[in-house]
Every structure is written in C-alpha cells, then in structure tokens.
ROBA-601982 format. One line per field, with one value per atom (N, C-alpha, C, O, CB): residue number from 1; residue in one letter; atom name; x, y, z. Coordinates in steps of 0.05 Angstrom, whole numbers, always signed. Glycine has a CB too. Layout:
BEGIN
i	c(NUM_...)
aa	c(A_...)
at	c(CA_...)
x	c(X_...)
y	c(Y_...)
z	c(Z_...)
% end
This chain:
BEGIN
i	c(1_1_1_1_1_2_2_2_2_2_3_3_3_3_3_4_4_4_4_4_5_5_5_5_5_6_6_6_6_6_7_7_7_7_7_8_8_8_8_8_9_9_9_9_9_10_10_10_10_10_11_11_11_11_11_12_12_12_12_12_13_13_13_13_13_14_14_14_14_14_15_15_15_15_15_16_16_16_16_16_17_17_17_17_17_18_18_18_18_18_19_19_19_19_19_20_20_20_20_20_21_21_21_21_21_22_22_22_22_22_23_23_23_23_23_24_24_24_24_24_25_25_25_25_25_26_26_26_26_26_27_27_27_27_27_28_28_28_28_28_29_29_29_29_29_30_30_30_30_30_31_31_31_31_31_32_32_32_32_32_33_33_33_33_33_34_34_34_34_34_35_35_35_35_35_36_36_36_36_36_37_37_37_37_37_38_38_38_38_38_39_39_39_39_39_40_40_40_40_40_41_41_41_41_41_42_42_42_42_42_43_43_43_43_43_44_44_44_44_44_45_45_45_45_45_46_46_46_46_46_47_47_47_47_47_48_48_48_48_48_49_49_49_49_49_50_50_50_50_50_51_51_51_51_51_52_52_52_52_52_53_53_53_53_53_54_54_54_54_54_55_55_55_55_55_56_56_56_56_56_57_57_57_57_57_58_58_58_58_58_59_59_59_59_59_60_60_60_60_60_61_61_61_61_61_62_62_62_62_62_63_63_63_63_63_64_64_64_64_64_65_65_65_65_65_66_66_66_66_66_67_67_67_67_67_68_68_68_68_68_69_69_69_69_69_70_70_70_70_70_71_71_71_71_71_72_72_72_72_72_73_73_73_73_73_74_74_74_74_74_75_75_75_75_75_76_76_76_76_76_77_77_77_77_77_78_78_78_78_78_79_79_79_79_79_80_80_80_80_80_81_81_81_81_81_82_82_82_82_82_83_83_83_83_83_84_84_84_84_84_85_85_85_85_85_86_86_86_86_86_87_87_87_87_87_88_88_88_88_88_89_89_89_89_89_90_90_90_90_90_91_91_91_91_91_92_92_92_92_92_93_93_93_93_93_94_94_94_94_94_95_95_95_95_95_96_96_96_96_96_97_97_97_97_97_98_98_98_98_98_99_99_99_99_99_100_100_100_100_100_101_101_101_101_101_102_102_102_102_102_103_103_103_103_103_104_104_104_104_104_105_105_105_105_105_106_106_106_106_106_107_107_107_107_107_108_108_108_108_108_109_109_109_109_109_110_110_110_110_110_111_111_111_111_111_112_112_112_112_112_113_113_113_113_113_114_114_114_114_114_115_115_115_115_115_116_116_116_116_116_117_117_117_117_117_118_118_118_118_118_119_119_119_119_119_120_120_120_120_120_121_121_121_121_121_122_122_122_122_122_123_123_123_123_123_124_124_124_124_124_125_125_125_125_125_126_126_126_126_126_127_127_127_127_127_128_128_128_128_128_129_129_129_129_129_130_130_130_130_130_131_131_131_131_131_132_132_132_132_132_133_133_133_133_133_134_134_134_134_134_135_135_135_135_135_136_136_136_136_136_137_137_137_137_137_138_138_138_138_138_139_139_139_139_139_140_140_140_140_140_141_141_141_141_141_142_142_142_142_142_143_143_143_143_143_144_144_144_144_144_145_145_145_145_145_146_146_146_146_146_147_147_147_147_147_148_148_148_148_148_149_149_149_149_149_150_150_150_150_150_151_151_151_151_151_152_152_152_152_152_153_153_153_153_153_154_154_154_154_154_155_155_155_155_155_156_156_156_156_156_157_157_157_157_157_158_158_158_158_158_159_159_159_159_159_160_160_160_160_160_161_161_161_161_161_162_162_162_162_162_163_163_163_163_163_164_164_164_164_164_165_165_165_165_165_166_166_166_166_166_167_167_167_167_167_168_168_168_168_168_169_169_169_169_169_170_170_170_170_170_171_171_171_171_171_172_172_172_172_172_173_173_173_173_173)
aa	c(X_X_X_X_X_X_X_X_X_X_X_X_X_X_X_X_X_X_X_X_X_X_X_X_X_X_X_X_X_X_X_X_X_X_X_X_X_X_X_X_X_X_X_X_X_X_X_X_X_X_X_X_X_X_X_X_X_X_X_X_X_X_X_X_X_X_X_X_X_X_X_X_X_X_X_X_X_X_X_X_X_X_X_X_X_X_X_X_X_X_X_X_X_X_X_X_X_X_X_X_X_X_X_X_X_X_X_X_X_X_X_X_X_X_X_X_X_X_X_X_X_X_X_X_X_X_X_X_X_X_X_X_X_X_X_X_X_X_X_X_X_X_X_X_X_X_X_X_X_X_X_X_X_X_X_X_X_X_X_X_X_X_X_X_X_X_X_X_X_X_X_X_X_X_X_X_X_X_X_X_X_X_X_X_X_X_X_X_X_X_X_X_X_X_X_X_X_X_X_X_X_X_X_X_X_X_X_X_X_X_X_X_X_X_X_X_X_X_X_X_X_X_X_X_X_X_X_X_X_X_X_X_X_X_X_X_X_X_X_X_X_X_X_X_X_X_X_X_X_X_X_X_X_X_X_X_X_X_X_X_X_X_X_X_X_X_X_X_X_X_X_X_X_X_X_X_X_X_X_X_X_X_X_X_X_X_X_X_X_X_X_X_X_X_X_X_X_X_X_X_X_X_X_X_X_X_X_X_X_X_X_X_X_X_X_X_X_X_X_X_X_X_X_X_X_X_X_X_X_X_X_X_X_X_X_X_X_X_X_X_X_X_X_X_X_X_X_X_X_X_X_X_X_X_X_X_X_X_X_X_X_X_X_X_X_X_X_X_X_X_X_X_X_X_X_X_X_X_X_X_X_X_X_X_X_X_X_X_X_X_X_X_X_X_X_X_X_X_X_X_X_X_X_X_X_X_X_X_X_X_X_X_X_X_X_X_X_X_X_X_X_X_X_X_X_X_X_X_X_X_X_X_X_X_X_X_X_X_X_X_X_X_X_X_X_X_X_X_X_X_X_X_X_X_X_X_X_X_X_X_X_X_X_X_X_X_X_X_X_X_X_X_X_X_X_X_X_X_X_X_X_X_X_X_X_X_X_X_X_X_X_X_X_X_X_X_X_X_X_X_X_X_X_X_X_X_X_X_X_X_X_X_X_X_X_X_X_X_X_X_X_X_X_X_X_X_X_X_X_X_X_X_X_X_X_X_X_X_X_X_X_X_X_X_X_X_X_X_X_X_X_X_X_X_X_X_X_X_X_X_X_X_X_X_X_X_X_X_X_X_X_X_X_X_X_X_X_X_X_X_X_X_X_X_X_X_X_X_X_X_X_X_X_X_X_X_X_X_X_X_X_X_X_X_X_X_X_X_X_X_X_X_X_X_X_X_X_X_X_X_X_X_X_X_X_X_X_X_X_X_X_X_X_X_X_X_X_X_X_X_X_X_X_X_X_X_X_X_X_X_X_X_X_X_X_X_X_X_X_X_X_X_X_X_X_X_X_X_X_X_X_X_X_X_X_X_X_X_X_X_X_X_X_X_X_X_X_X_X_X_X_X_X_X_X_X_X_X_X_X_X_X_X_X_X_X_X_X_X_X_X_X_X_X_X_X_X_X_X_X_X_X_X_X_X_X_X_X_X_X_X_X_X_X_X_X_X_X_X_X_X_X_X_X_X_X_X_X_X_X_X_X_X_X_X_X_X_X_X_X_X_X_X_X_X_X_X_X_X_X_X_X_X_X_X_X_X_X_X_X_X_X_X_X_X_X_X_X_X_X_X_X_X_X_X_X_X_X_X_X_X_X_X_X_X_X_X_X_X_X_X_X_X_X_X_X_X_X_X_X_X_X_X_X_X_X_X_X_X_X_X_X_X_X_X_X_X_X_X_X_X_X_X_X_X_X_X_X_X_X_X_X_X_X_X_X_X_X_X_X_X_X_X_X_X)
at	c(N_CA_C_O_CB_N_CA_C_O_CB_N_CA_C_O_CB_N_CA_C_O_CB_N_CA_C_O_CB_N_CA_C_O_CB_N_CA_C_O_CB_N_CA_C_O_CB_N_CA_C_O_CB_N_CA_C_O_CB_N_CA_C_O_CB_N_CA_C_O_CB_N_CA_C_O_CB_N_CA_C_O_CB_N_CA_C_O_CB_N_CA_C_O_CB_N_CA_C_O_CB_N_CA_C_O_CB_N_CA_C_O_CB_N_CA_C_O_CB_N_CA_C_O_CB_N_CA_C_O_CB_N_CA_C_O_CB_N_CA_C_O_CB_N_CA_C_O_CB_N_CA_C_O_CB_N_CA_C_O_CB_N_CA_C_O_CB_N_CA_C_O_CB_N_CA_C_O_CB_N_CA_C_O_CB_N_CA_C_O_CB_N_CA_C_O_CB_N_CA_C_O_CB_N_CA_C_O_CB_N_CA_C_O_CB_N_CA_C_O_CB_N_CA_C_O_CB_N_CA_C_O_CB_N_CA_C_O_CB_N_CA_C_O_CB_N_CA_C_O_CB_N_CA_C_O_CB_N_CA_C_O_CB_N_CA_C_O_CB_N_CA_C_O_CB_N_CA_C_O_CB_N_CA_C_O_CB_N_CA_C_O_CB_N_CA_C_O_CB_N_CA_C_O_CB_N_CA_C_O_CB_N_CA_C_O_CB_N_CA_C_O_CB_N_CA_C_O_CB_N_CA_C_O_CB_N_CA_C_O_CB_N_CA_C_O_CB_N_CA_C_O_CB_N_CA_C_O_CB_N_CA_C_O_CB_N_CA_C_O_CB_N_CA_C_O_CB_N_CA_C_O_CB_N_CA_C_O_CB_N_CA_C_O_CB_N_CA_C_O_CB_N_CA_C_O_CB_N_CA_C_O_CB_N_CA_C_O_CB_N_CA_C_O_CB_N_CA_C_O_CB_N_CA_C_O_CB_N_CA_C_O_CB_N_CA_C_O_CB_N_CA_C_O_CB_N_CA_C_O_CB_N_CA_C_O_CB_N_CA_C_O_CB_N_CA_C_O_CB_N_CA_C_O_CB_N_CA_C_O_CB_N_CA_C_O_CB_N_CA_C_O_CB_N_CA_C_O_CB_N_CA_C_O_CB_N_CA_C_O_CB_N_CA_C_O_CB_N_CA_C_O_CB_N_CA_C_O_CB_N_CA_C_O_CB_N_CA_C_O_CB_N_CA_C_O_CB_N_CA_C_O_CB_N_CA_C_O_CB_N_CA_C_O_CB_N_CA_C_O_CB_N_CA_C_O_CB_N_CA_C_O_CB_N_CA_C_O_CB_N_CA_C_O_CB_N_CA_C_O_CB_N_CA_C_O_CB_N_CA_C_O_CB_N_CA_C_O_CB_N_CA_C_O_CB_N_CA_C_O_CB_N_CA_C_O_CB_N_CA_C_O_CB_N_CA_C_O_CB_N_CA_C_O_CB_N_CA_C_O_CB_N_CA_C_O_CB_N_CA_C_O_CB_N_CA_C_O_CB_N_CA_C_O_CB_N_CA_C_O_CB_N_CA_C_O_CB_N_CA_C_O_CB_N_CA_C_O_CB_N_CA_C_O_CB_N_CA_C_O_CB_N_CA_C_O_CB_N_CA_C_O_CB_N_CA_C_O_CB_N_CA_C_O_CB_N_CA_C_O_CB_N_CA_C_O_CB_N_CA_C_O_CB_N_CA_C_O_CB_N_CA_C_O_CB_N_CA_C_O_CB_N_CA_C_O_CB_N_CA_C_O_CB_N_CA_C_O_CB_N_CA_C_O_CB_N_CA_C_O_CB_N_CA_C_O_CB_N_CA_C_O_CB_N_CA_C_O_CB_N_CA_C_O_CB_N_CA_C_O_CB_N_CA_C_O_CB_N_CA_C_O_CB_N_CA_C_O_CB_N_CA_C_O_CB_N_CA_C_O_CB_N_CA_C_O_CB_N_CA_C_O_CB_N_CA_C_O_CB_N_CA_C_O_CB_N_CA_C_O_CB_N_CA_C_O_CB_N_CA_C_O_CB_N_CA_C_O_CB_N_CA_C_O_CB_N_CA_C_O_CB_N_CA_C_O_CB_N_CA_C_O_CB_N_CA_C_O_CB_N_CA_C_O_CB_N_CA_C_O_CB_N_CA_C_O_CB_N_CA_C_O_CB_N_CA_C_O_CB_N_CA_C_O_CB_N_CA_C_O_CB_N_CA_C_O_CB_N_CA_C_O_CB_N_CA_C_O_CB_N_CA_C_O_CB_N_CA_C_O_CB_N_CA_C_O_CB)
x	c(+202_+207_+185_+173_+233_+181_+159_+161_+180_+169_+136_+128_+105_+86_+123_+106_+79_+53_+56_+86_+31_+5_-1_+8_-12_-17_-22_-51_-64_-16_-61_-96_-109_-130_-115_-109_-132_-125_-141_-135_-97_-92_-98_-100_-54_-101_-105_-139_-153_-88_-144_-178_-190_-212_-193_-176_-180_-172_-189_-161_-146_-142_-161_-167_-122_-170_-189_-215_-229_-193_-223_-248_-254_-275_-251_-230_-229_-235_-248_-196_-228_-234_-258_-269_-218_-275_-297_-320_-339_-300_-320_-332_-343_-364_-311_-319_-320_-336_-337_-297_-355_-378_-362_-340_-408_-371_-363_-384_-406_-350_-376_-396_-399_-385_-397_-418_-427_-400_-394_-468_-391_-371_-382_-400_-352_-373_-393_-367_-346_-420_-368_-350_-367_-385_-324_-357_-375_-347_-328_-396_-351_-333_-341_-357_-313_-325_-340_-320_-300_-345_-321_-309_-276_-258_-316_-277_-248_-248_-264_-244_-228_-238_-219_-223_-240_-197_-176_-181_-174_-144_-195_-202_-189_-198_-208_-160_-144_-141_-139_-109_-141_-154_-181_-181_-160_-203_-234_-227_-235_-257_-210_-203_-192_-209_-182_-169_-154_-173_-176_-118_-182_-210_-226_-226_-235_-241_-268_-246_-253_-283_-225_-207_-204_-209_-182_-196_-195_-226_-233_-181_-240_-270_-279_-288_-298_-276_-281_-263_-275_-279_-246_-225_-228_-222_-209_-242_-246_-281_-289_-233_-297_-326_-332_-339_-344_-331_-350_-380_-388_-338_-394_-425_-438_-455_-451_-426_-439_-424_-415_-468_-421_-412_-423_-427_-389_-428_-443_-419_-396_-453_-420_-413_-416_-429_-422_-404_-409_-404_-380_-396_-413_-403_-380_-386_-436_-360_-351_-338_-318_-341_-338_-327_-321_-332_-343_-301_-294_-322_-336_-255_-322_-349_-333_-309_-366_-348_-345_-336_-320_-367_-350_-354_-326_-318_-399_-314_-292_-269_-260_-275_-262_-236_-214_-206_-221_-205_-184_-191_-179_-177_-218_-219_-227_-220_-229_-241_-234_-209_-208_-250_-192_-170_-151_-138_-154_-153_-145_-153_-139_-148_-187_-202_-201_-210_-232_-190_-188_-215_-217_-166_-232_-263_-273_-295_-258_-255_-273_-300_-315_-259_-308_-334_-351_-372_-337_-353_-374_-378_-396_-366_-365_-371_-386_-400_-349_-377_-395_-420_-432_-382_-430_-462_-449_-432_-495_-465_-457_-483_-496_-422_-486_-498_-493_-478_-499_-495_-484_-510_-534_-482_-491_-507_-495_-471_-515_-508_-500_-484_-471_-522_-486_-462_-455_-469_-476_-427_-425_-445_-449_-407_-460_-483_-499_-508_-503_-504_-531_-519_-525_-541_-500_-493_-488_-496_-462_-473_-473_-503_-508_-462_-524_-546_-564_-584_-555_-549_-558_-551_-564_-558_-522_-512_-520_-520_-493_-528_-535_-563_-566_-535_-585_-608_-611_-630_-622_-584_-580_-565_-554_-565_-565_-548_-522_-514_-549_-510_-476_-477_-495_-458_-452_-435_-422_-407_-417_-420_-408_-379_-375_-425_-361_-334_-320_-315_-312_-313_-299_-270_-265_-302_-248_-222_-210_-200_-214_-202_-190_-171_-175_-211_-153_-136_-148_-142_-110_-162_-183_-177_-160_-205_-188_-191_-211_-229_-201_-204_-219_-220_-235_-252_-209_-194_-180_-162_-166_-187_-187_-162_-161_-218_-141_-131_-141_-150_-121_-145_-161_-162_-182_-151_-137_-149_-153_-151_-118_-159_-178_-203_-216_-177_-213_-244_-250_-234_-249_-281_-293_-298_-310_-317_-289_-289_-316_-329_-253_-319_-329_-356_-367_-323_-370_-401_-403_-381_-411_-419_-430_-421_-435_-451_-398_-385_-388_-385_-356_-393_-387_-366_-375_-416_-339_-325_-327_-332_-307_-320_-326_-296_-282_-349_-291_-259_-263_-276_-229_-252_-257_-233_-216_-254_-240_-219_-184_-174_-231_-173_-140_-130_-122_-125_-131_-127_-138_-127_-124_-160_-186_-198_-206_-218_-194_-205_-233_-237_-192_-249_-276_-288_-275_-275_-311_-323_-333_-343_-338_-333_-335_-362_-360_-336_-387_-407_-414_-432_-413_-393_-395_-379_-385_-383_-355_-344_-361_-361_-322_-372_-396_-419_-431_-413_-418_-444_-438_-454_-463_-410_-394_-404_-410_-362_-405_-417_-387_-387_-434_-365_-340_-315_-320_-336_-294_-271_-251_-244_-265_-230_-210_-188_-194_-216_-161_-135_-127_-135_-113_-104_-86_-57_-47_-85_-46_-22_-1_+2_-16_+15_+46_+67_+70_+53_+91_+111_+141_+163_+113_+130_+152_+152_+140_+154_+167_+163_+138_+134_+205_+127_+104_+80_+73_+98_+66_+44_+16_-4_+45_+17_-18_-10_+13_-48_-25_-24_-49_-71_-25_-41_-58_-88_-89_-45_-112_-133_-134_-138_-147_-130_-137_-110_-110_-137_-101_-77_-94_-101_-52_-99_-113_-135_-133_-129_-157_-179_-173_-186_-189_-152_-144_-134_-138_-124_-123_-107_-136_-137_-78_-157_-175_-198_-212_-177_-202_-215_-199_-211_-214_-176_-164_-165_-173_-137_-159_-171_-197_-200_-183_-214_-235_-240_-254_-253_-227_-228_-217_-224_-225_-195_-173_-186_-182_-144_-198_-209_-235_-243_-216_-247_-269_-264_-280_-289_-236_-226_-217_-206_-204)
y	c(+936_+906_+895_+906_+904_+873_+846_+845_+845_+810_+845_+836_+820_+820_+859_+808_+785_+805_+823_+767_+803_+813_+814_+795_+802_+834_+834_+823_+827_+860_+811_+792_+816_+809_+771_+840_+857_+866_+875_+887_+862_+874_+844_+845_+889_+821_+798_+793_+781_+772_+802_+801_+824_+821_+809_+844_+864_+852_+848_+889_+845_+827_+807_+807_+815_+794_+769_+782_+770_+748_+806_+815_+822_+818_+838_+832_+845_+817_+821_+863_+799_+777_+768_+759_+758_+768_+756_+766_+751_+747_+792_+812_+806_+813_+833_+791_+791_+776_+756_+784_+772_+750_+732_+739_+753_+704_+675_+657_+658_+663_+638_+622_+607_+613_+611_+581_+570_+544_+538_+561_+534_+510_+487_+490_+518_+462_+438_+421_+428_+422_+402_+379_+352_+351_+385_+333_+307_+284_+280_+299_+273_+253_+223_+213_+260_+210_+182_+168_+163_+175_+159_+144_+145_+128_+120_+169_+179_+171_+179_+213_+151_+135_+143_+139_+101_+155_+162_+192_+212_+163_+192_+212_+242_+265_+203_+227_+259_+269_+292_+257_+247_+267_+279_+304_+249_+270_+283_+310_+332_+262_+305_+334_+349_+366_+333_+354_+373_+383_+405_+361_+361_+376_+388_+412_+352_+382_+402_+427_+443_+387_+435_+454_+474_+498_+442_+462_+479_+487_+509_+456_+468_+472_+502_+523_+438_+496_+524_+546_+568_+519_+546_+563_+580_+604_+548_+560_+575_+578_+575_+549_+581_+579_+561_+569_+606_+541_+516_+513_+507_+488_+517_+523_+489_+486_+540_+474_+443_+420_+419_+437_+399_+380_+353_+348_+385_+331_+310_+286_+296_+303_+276_+251_+222_+210_+252_+210_+183_+165_+167_+177_+147_+123_+103_+99_+101_+95_+99_+119_+110_+84_+142_+164_+160_+141_+188_+180_+174_+194_+208_+187_+190_+212_+238_+237_+200_+265_+287_+289_+306_+300_+268_+277_+253_+247_+262_+244_+218_+237_+256_+186_+230_+244_+253_+276_+222_+239_+243_+258_+279_+227_+261_+285_+305_+326_+286_+307_+331_+344_+368_+332_+330_+339_+352_+373_+307_+336_+355_+379_+397_+346_+377_+403_+421_+443_+399_+417_+442_+457_+478_+462_+448_+465_+474_+486_+497_+471_+483_+473_+489_+487_+446_+438_+453_+452_+417_+467_+487_+514_+530_+495_+518_+531_+520_+534_+539_+490_+481_+470_+470_+463_+460_+444_+412_+408_+468_+397_+372_+353_+356_+357_+332_+312_+284_+280_+315_+259_+233_+224_+229_+215_+209_+191_+165_+162_+205_+148_+122_+113_+92_+108_+129_+126_+152_+172_+109_+149_+170_+175_+199_+164_+160_+169_+185_+205_+144_+181_+196_+220_+235_+189_+226_+256_+271_+294_+258_+255_+271_+282_+306_+252_+261_+268_+288_+301_+245_+286_+314_+336_+356_+315_+332_+355_+370_+395_+351_+353_+357_+375_+395_+333_+363_+377_+408_+424_+359_+408_+435_+455_+475_+430_+446_+464_+464_+476_+479_+452_+445_+432_+418_+423_+441_+424_+409_+422_+437_+382_+363_+351_+338_+350_+358_+348_+330_+336_+374_+301_+288_+298_+316_+269_+292_+298_+276_+270_+310_+253_+233_+227_+234_+211_+213_+203_+184_+161_+193_+187_+178_+182_+199_+187_+169_+163_+192_+199_+130_+208_+233_+249_+268_+226_+248_+269_+297_+294_+249_+317_+350_+354_+340_+371_+374_+388_+402_+420_+398_+407_+422_+453_+466_+417_+461_+493_+500_+523_+519_+476_+476_+478_+493_+455_+464_+463_+499_+518_+440_+498_+523_+521_+501_+532_+542_+534_+555_+554_+544_+572_+597_+600_+621_+616_+576_+564_+549_+543_+542_+544_+536_+505_+488_+543_+496_+472_+451_+457_+479_+426_+409_+384_+363_+395_+388_+371_+346_+346_+383_+320_+297_+282_+277_+281_+277_+260_+237_+241_+284_+216_+187_+179_+193_+170_+156_+141_+141_+142_+106_+139_+146_+125_+136_+131_+100_+90_+74_+67_+84_+75_+65_+87_+83_+55_+117_+134_+138_+114_+141_+147_+147_+116_+99_+161_+110_+90_+94_+116_+79_+68_+70_+85_+104_+37_+79_+88_+116_+128_+78_+125_+153_+172_+196_+156_+159_+170_+170_+192_+157_+154_+160_+184_+199_+136_+179_+199_+231_+249_+193_+235_+259_+272_+258_+252_+304_+317_+318_+315_+348_+323_+323_+314_+317_+354_+306_+301_+312_+314_+286_+325_+338_+325_+316_+370_+327_+313_+341_+361_+288_+337_+360_+349_+328_+368_+368_+356_+363_+385_+365_+337_+339_+340_+326_+323_+355_+354_+335_+333_+381_+325_+312_+280_+269_+316_+268_+231_+219_+195_+210_+236_+221_+224_+245_+230_+195_+196_+201_+199_+175_+206_+219_+233_+231_+193_+246_+260_+252_+243_+293_+258_+252_+264_+288_+263_+250_+255_+292_+313_+230_+289_+321_+344_+368_+323_+338_+353_+361_+384_+331_+342_+340_+360_+382_+299_+358_+370_+399_+415_+358_+408_+434_+447_+470_+435_+431_+448_+453_+472_+421_+434_+434_+453_+460_+416_+463_+486_+515_+534_+480_+515_+537_+541_+563_+537_+526_+529_+549_+572_+495_+529_+544_+566_+581_+533_+577_+602_+630_+654_+600_+616_+628_+634_+657_+609_+620_+632_+648_+663_+608_+646_+668_+691_+709_+662_+694_+716_+730_+752_+710)
z	c(+467_+477_+493_+512_+496_+483_+489_+521_+536_+473_+524_+554_+558_+543_+572_+575_+585_+588_+605_+622_+577_+590_+613_+626_+585_+629_+651_+651_+631_+662_+669_+664_+659_+647_+696_+662_+652_+619_+602_+674_+614_+588_+563_+538_+588_+580_+564_+563_+546_+579_+578_+576_+555_+543_+609_+552_+531_+502_+484_+538_+500_+481_+474_+450_+487_+484_+478_+471_+455_+503_+484_+479_+449_+436_+495_+440_+416_+392_+372_+414_+397_+383_+385_+365_+388_+416_+414_+404_+400_+432_+399_+387_+355_+343_+388_+346_+312_+303_+318_+297_+280_+281_+270_+260_+266_+270_+265_+257_+267_+289_+234_+236_+255_+274_+220_+258_+283_+273_+250_+287_+292_+302_+313_+330_+322_+307_+316_+321_+311_+291_+336_+336_+345_+362_+356_+331_+333_+340_+324_+298_+367_+363_+367_+383_+378_+349_+336_+349_+335_+300_+376_+393_+398_+398_+386_+403_+418_+445_+461_+420_+452_+481_+496_+520_+482_+488_+512_+526_+515_+498_+555_+564_+567_+570_+580_+565_+562_+532_+527_+573_+512_+484_+489_+484_+455_+497_+502_+517_+509_+524_+541_+556_+536_+532_+581_+519_+516_+482_+471_+516_+478_+450_+468_+463_+427_+487_+506_+506_+489_+549_+518_+526_+504_+506_+534_+482_+453_+444_+436_+425_+449_+433_+450_+440_+440_+476_+494_+489_+488_+524_+487_+469_+447_+444_+457_+431_+400_+404_+381_+366_+416_+422_+402_+380_+423_+407_+394_+403_+425_+402_+380_+395_+406_+423_+367_+395_+406_+398_+375_+395_+414_+407_+419_+443_+409_+394_+394_+413_+416_+358_+417_+431_+428_+445_+448_+410_+399_+415_+420_+379_+426_+445_+425_+401_+456_+434_+457_+464_+476_+463_+463_+465_+494_+505_+456_+510_+541_+550_+536_+556_+566_+581_+587_+593_+616_+586_+593_+625_+635_+587_+636_+674_+680_+702_+697_+655_+675_+683_+670_+654_+704_+723_+704_+705_+747_+690_+667_+659_+665_+648_+636_+626_+637_+625_+609_+658_+668_+682_+687_+681_+687_+701_+668_+669_+723_+644_+621_+612_+603_+603_+616_+606_+626_+620_+597_+652_+671_+674_+687_+659_+665_+680_+654_+654_+707_+621_+604_+595_+583_+584_+599_+597_+607_+594_+607_+624_+636_+620_+626_+667_+603_+580_+553_+538_+574_+549_+526_+530_+552_+511_+506_+505_+488_+471_+477_+501_+482_+493_+513_+488_+472_+466_+472_+453_+447_+485_+483_+459_+458_+515_+444_+428_+419_+419_+407_+411_+408_+383_+383_+409_+363_+333_+323_+324_+301_+313_+290_+275_+271_+272_+265_+242_+257_+246_+228_+281_+296_+293_+275_+329_+310_+313_+280_+276_+334_+258_+233_+229_+228_+207_+227_+220_+237_+231_+216_+267_+280_+278_+280_+300_+272_+260_+239_+238_+254_+217_+196_+194_+180_+185_+214_+217_+231_+231_+231_+243_+259_+243_+252_+287_+210_+197_+186_+166_+209_+200_+193_+168_+158_+217_+158_+135_+148_+162_+117_+152_+158_+148_+128_+153_+164_+150_+170_+194_+141_+156_+164_+169_+153_+150_+188_+190_+186_+208_+211_+161_+166_+136_+113_+176_+146_+120_+107_+114_+126_+90_+61_+43_+39_+55_+23_+0_-5_+11_-3_-29_-42_-15_-18_-57_+7_+28_+12_-5_+45_+17_+13_+31_+51_+24_+25_+42_+59_+46_+35_+83_+101_+93_+94_+129_+86_+90_+54_+45_+110_+35_+10_+13_-2_-4_+34_+42_+47_+49_+77_+47_+55_+80_+88_+42_+97_+129_+140_+160_+148_+117_+125_+129_+134_+108_+127_+134_+161_+170_+112_+173_+186_+190_+178_+179_+207_+204_+230_+253_+198_+219_+246_+241_+234_+257_+245_+244_+261_+285_+245_+244_+256_+258_+238_+240_+282_+283_+305_+326_+295_+300_+304_+326_+338_+274_+327_+347_+337_+314_+349_+362_+369_+340_+319_+410_+341_+327_+288_+267_+346_+298_+273_+251_+228_+290_+269_+263_+252_+247_+254_+246_+235_+233_+221_+206_+244_+228_+207_+199_+237_+192_+157_+154_+138_+138_+165_+166_+168_+156_+180_+189_+199_+178_+174_+230_+165_+143_+118_+108_+139_+109_+88_+90_+74_+87_+114_+115_+116_+111_+143_+124_+119_+93_+73_+118_+93_+70_+53_+28_+78_+69_+55_+77_+101_+41_+70_+81_+81_+57_+77_+102_+94_+117_+140_+93_+104_+119_+121_+110_+101_+144_+148_+135_+142_+183_+115_+101_+118_+129_+71_+120_+135_+127_+107_+148_+136_+122_+132_+122_+117_+154_+163_+155_+136_+193_+172_+165_+191_+194_+173_+203_+214_+198_+188_+241_+197_+179_+188_+174_+165_+214_+221_+244_+251_+230_+258_+287_+308_+302_+284_+329_+352_+350_+346_+376_+351_+351_+364_+351_+367_+390_+400_+386_+391_+442_+380_+353_+333_+328_+337_+321_+285_+297_+286_+268_+319_+326_+327_+313_+350_+346_+347_+320_+314_+368_+307_+277_+257_+242_+254_+259_+251_+255_+235_+256_+285_+300_+292_+282_+333_+297_+290_+259_+253_+302_+238_+204_+202_+192_+190_+215_+207_+216_+202_+208_+247_+250_+239_+241_+267_+226_+218_+188_+180_+222_+174_+148_+152_+134_+128_+176_+179_+188_+190_+195_+195_+206_+178_+179_+229)
% end
C-alpha cells in the first residue's frame, strides 16, 4: 500500500537523482513581465537544477515582492544575469557553450520532444502575450513548440517553461 514519504525518505529519493550526470541547462527570459510567472519559473529552475538564467528587460525582477512570494526562496539556489535585450541573452548563452532553443509557436518550430536536448541547452521564453521578440526568435539556434491536444491554443509561459525543463531532463535520464 502506498504512503507518503517521510522527510528523510524524501531526501534519500532526491539524492539518487541528484547524483545522475546531466547536461547543463539554462534559461533566458525575454520580457516575461508577470512576477508570478517569473517566480514559478524560478521555482521550477531550482527544482531541476538550472545552471544559469538570463533575465532580459522588461522581465520582472527576481527581487520583486510578488516574484519572491511565488518563488518561495528558490532564487537562493540560482544564479542569473540581467541584460537589456533578449538577443544579448542569446549571445551570452551561446558564448557559454549552450545550444539556444526558443520555445515558441512559430513557423519552422519543431515539436520539443523531437529536438535533441541531451546537450547543453538554453531555453528562451518570451512575453506572456507577444512571445519572443522577433530579433530574439531569429537569433535562436532552433525553435521548439509543445504539442497540445485540446482546444486551447497556447500555454502560460511558466507552464510551458516547466514542460520544456522537464523534457530536457527526461531526455538525459
């Protein structure tokens, strides 16, 4: 019969996964303006060991009260760099050795699960309504999208980022 894990059992369960080798994973946020979305992304990033984040203006600041409320302190496990534009974040990620993949509903986008995410990857996500800036989208090495089965045409940026992060880790496992 199933039961909840104790805190000690939970730590042991996660310890096994932490010791598995995984490629580096980074994120670039290109104008994600809602603090709650940024906080959710930070929490997911900390949970799945994202190595670095680039925060391109006008992304909500990590230290914003509403961001912090949603992140629940997870930002203390992360490193980030604030930049002026998404293209700057893309270039910095590329210089750091990442393959830069935009997450966007765009022409020539490939289903995310069909991309090779077993290398060092930096996902780039954009504004809640407008998505990635055109220049940022063009600067990416590849563009992936998350196939959807229902009648909703798009996902919340924090939800889409969570799915992308998980897919990258799943492929490397």
